N, C-alpha and C positions, 0 to 999 in steps of 0.2 A: 702759201699758195704755190702750187707746182703745176707743171705741164709736161707731158711726155711727147717725144717726137721720135718716129722710127724712120730709118733710112734703109732701103733695100728690103729683102724678104727671103723666105726659104729658097726661092729659085735664084736669087741674086744675093750673094753674101754681102752683108753690110753691117751697120751698127745701129743700135738703139740707145737712146739717152733718156735719163730723167733730169729735168732742169729745174732749178730752184731760183726764184727771183731774190736777189740780195738787196732790192730796193731801187737799184739803178739799171741792173742788167741780169740776164739769165746766166746761171752758173751750172755746169754739169756736175752731178754727184754720183751718177750711176751710168755704166756703159756695158753693153753686152753685144755679142756676136749674134745677129739675127738668123744666121744659117744653122749654127749649132746650139744656140741658146745659152752658151757658156758666158758667165759673167766675168768681165775683165776686172771690174772694180766695183765694190759696193760697200755700204755702211753695214757693219755686222748687226743683225737683229739680236743675236745672242752674244753678249760681250765676253763670254768665257770659252765658247766653242771655237776651235781652230783645227779643221780637218780638211780633207781633199775637196769637200764641197764649198769650203769657205776661203780657199786660197785667193788672195787678192782683196779680201775684205779688210776694212779698216775700222779701228775703234779708238776712242779717246779714253785713256786711262792714266790716272795719277799725273795729270798735267803733261801728258805726252801723247802723241799720235803713234799708234802701232799698226802694223800690217801683218796679216796672216800669210805665212810662207810655209813651205814644206817642212820647216824645222820648228814651227810654232809661231807665236806672236813675236814679231821683231820690232824693236823700238826705233823710231826715227829721231829720237832725241839724243843729243850727244854723239852723233855719228857723222858729223860734218857740218859745214856751214857755220863754223864758229861755236857750235854747241859744246856743252861740257857734260861728262858722265856723272851720274849721281848714284853712288853705291850705298847710301844710307837709307835703309828701309824704314817704313812706319813701325812704330812700336809693336812688338809681338809678345805673346805670353803663353806659357804652358800651365795646365791645371795641376796643382799639387795632388799627390795621391796619398791617402791614408788607408790603413787596414790592408796593406799589401801582404801577399803570401810571403813566407820566409824564403830567402835564398833563391829568388825567382827573377827571371828577366821581365821587367815591367815596362810596357810601352806607354808613351805619352799620348795625348790628343794630337791631332794632325792640324798644323797651322799653315795658312797661306802667307807667303812673303810678298809684299807689294810696296810700291813707292820708290823703286829703283829703276834706272834705265840702262844700267851696265852691270855685268856679273859681279857679285859680291862674294868675298871669301867667307867660308863657314869654318868655325873653330869650335871644339867642344872639349870640356875637361870636367874633373870632379870625381866623386866617389862611385865605386861599383863598376868600373870600366865602361863608361858611357859610350854610346854610339849614336849615329843619326843616319837617316836615309832621306833621299829626295824623291818626290813623286810629282806626277803630272795632274793629279786630280785629288779631290778632297777625301776619297776613300783609300788612296794609295793602291788602287787596282792596277795602275800603270806606274812602275817604279823606274825612275830615271837613273838613280844610283842606289845600290843596295847598301845594307848596314855596314858601317865602318866608322873610323875615328880620324882618318887622315884629312889633311887640308883639302878642301874642294871649293867649288863656287856654285852659287845658286842664282837663278835669273828671276826677273819679275814675273809673278803669277805662279811660280812653282810652290810646292808644298814641302814642309819638313816635318818629320816625326823623330823623336829621340827615345832612347830606352837606356835603362841601367839595371844592374842586378841588385835586388834588395838585400838587406842585411839578413844574416842567419839567426839574428836575435830579435826578440819581441820588442815592440815599442821603440825601435831604433830608426833614426832618420839618416838617409843618405842624400847628398845634395849634388846635383849636376850644376857646376858653377865654374865658369859661365858657359852659356851657349852664345857665341858671338857671330853676328852676320854683319859684315861691313863694320860700322862703328857702333852698332846697337847690340846690347847684350840682354840676356834674361837668365834667371835661375829657375831650377825645378827641384822639388823635394819629393822623396818617396819614403813614407813611414810605414813600418811593418805593424801587423796586428800583434797582440800580446802573445808570446810564446817563444819557442826555441826550435832550432833546426841544426842537426849535425849530420853532414853527408861525407865527411872525411876527405873531401876534395882538396883540402890543403895538405894532404899526405901526412897527417898527424892525428894524434888522439887528444888534441887540445880540448880542455874542459873535462876530460876523463882522468881517472887514476886506475892503476892496474895493481894486481897482487898475484901471488903464486907464480904459476908459469908465465903469466903476462899475456898481453895481446899486442898485435902490431897492425900495420896498415900495408896493404899490397895493391898494386895497380892492375890486377887481373880479376875477372869474375865478379865484378861489382853488380849490384842490382840496378843502380843508377849512376851515371857518370863513369869515372875511371877507377876510383879508389874505394876500398871496403875494409872494415875492421875484421881481423882474423885471429883466432886463438893460437897460442904459441906452444902448446904442450903436446903436440902430436908425438905418439910413440913413447911417451913418458908414463909408465904405469903408476897407478895410485897417486895421480896428480890433479891439481885444479888450477885453472886459469880464470882470474876474475877481472871483469871490466866494470868500473863503478862510475856513477854520475850522480852528484848531489846538487839539487836545485831548490831554490825557494820560490814558490809559485804565488802570484798575486791573486789568483782565482782558481776555481776547479778547472782542470784540464784533462785532455785525453793524450796519453803517450802512445805513439804508434811507431813501430820499427819493423824492418824486414829482416828475417833470419833464414839461414840455410844450414844444414848439418849433413855430414857424411861420417857415420860412426858405427861402432858395434851396437846393433839394435837393442840387445839385452842389457848392456852394461855401461855404455859411455853416453853421457847426456849433455845437452845444452839446456841450462835451467835459467829462468828469469825470476828475480825477486824484487819486491817493492817493500822497503823498510824491513828487510829480513824475512818477509813472508813469501814463500814460493808461489808464483802465479802462473807459470807455464813450464813445460818440460818436453823436449823433443830429442829423438834419437833415430838411428837408421839412416836412410838416404832420403832427404826431402829437398825439393826445389825451393827457390825464394818464395816466401809467403809473408803477408802482413800480420802483425800481432798488435792488438789495441787494448788498452786498459785505462779506466778513469781513475783520477786521483783528486784529492781535495786540495784546497789552498794550503800553503804552508811549506815547510821544508821536508823534502823526501830524498831518499837514496835509492837509486835504481842499480841493480847488479845483474850482469850476465856472466854465468859461470859455465865453463866447459869442464866436466868432471869425468875422470877416467878411473876405472877400477884396476885391479891387478891382473886381469886376464889378458886376452889377445887384443890386437888392433884390427880394425875393419874399415874399408873405404879409405877416405883421405884422412880419417881420424882428426877431423877439424870441424869447427863451427865458425860461421861468418855472421856479422851484423852490419846493416847498412841503413841509411836514411832514417835516423831517429828524430822524430818531431814531437813537440808538445804544443797544443793549441786549445783554446777554450771550446 
């Protein structure tokens, strides 16, 4: 049962009240300025919204009274009167990911943190250089703190999202372990799809072998990222530089790579072989372009050769390879 009572009016500034009977007497729960219509205090109809229209609203959340202020929901628990702060949130969890792309930054689902009435520390560790960000809404359209891994704090009702870089190898799991908020922790795993990825971003030819004039890695002119593989026999007449990759595939896959060449169009070539059979040949001056070929399950050797004859040089006299991937 409730009753409203208004004092004053538009001509005479005053106050309006909503009163609720507690069984013995009337208690005010809502107050407004009758001249401006501005609410001074009210119970929030929407327990998640806190904006300029809701300043002064109150809500009951997680055993605590909170008030909407210009800075968001502010807890009245543990802020005086002998109260104590609680920085232990309710349990939270991130959904594990399977079938992730190789060597890619993979984001988690977005999780709301609740059950605390004082800011809680956020810590993150694990594989793949994990990071987190804090948001004000479930879609992270408003970011309170952008991606990073340093110690920070989260408040009740904020949202957290984490991410890590997946492995460059197929069917490999990386674990973010742990994500700690206050005294509660969670783990998150990211497992790649079957396949391989080589982007040379570790500044090495790890996984490959070389022959002849050899190949190297340089930090300029890459198709993706910073580093790219490059032939090493520029200016060496009647020479060949071979880059080899041998893999055992569990299923039929497609190999894709990006290549670029700057050479004597008639006579110096970048050639690609699968198990000794030539599958592609390029010369002259060509920009980065993707090349794709299907292969069966089993063991295969892939070879990239920059082959020079005994005549003159042209262009950079070089071939480049970048972002080699194999996937079903």
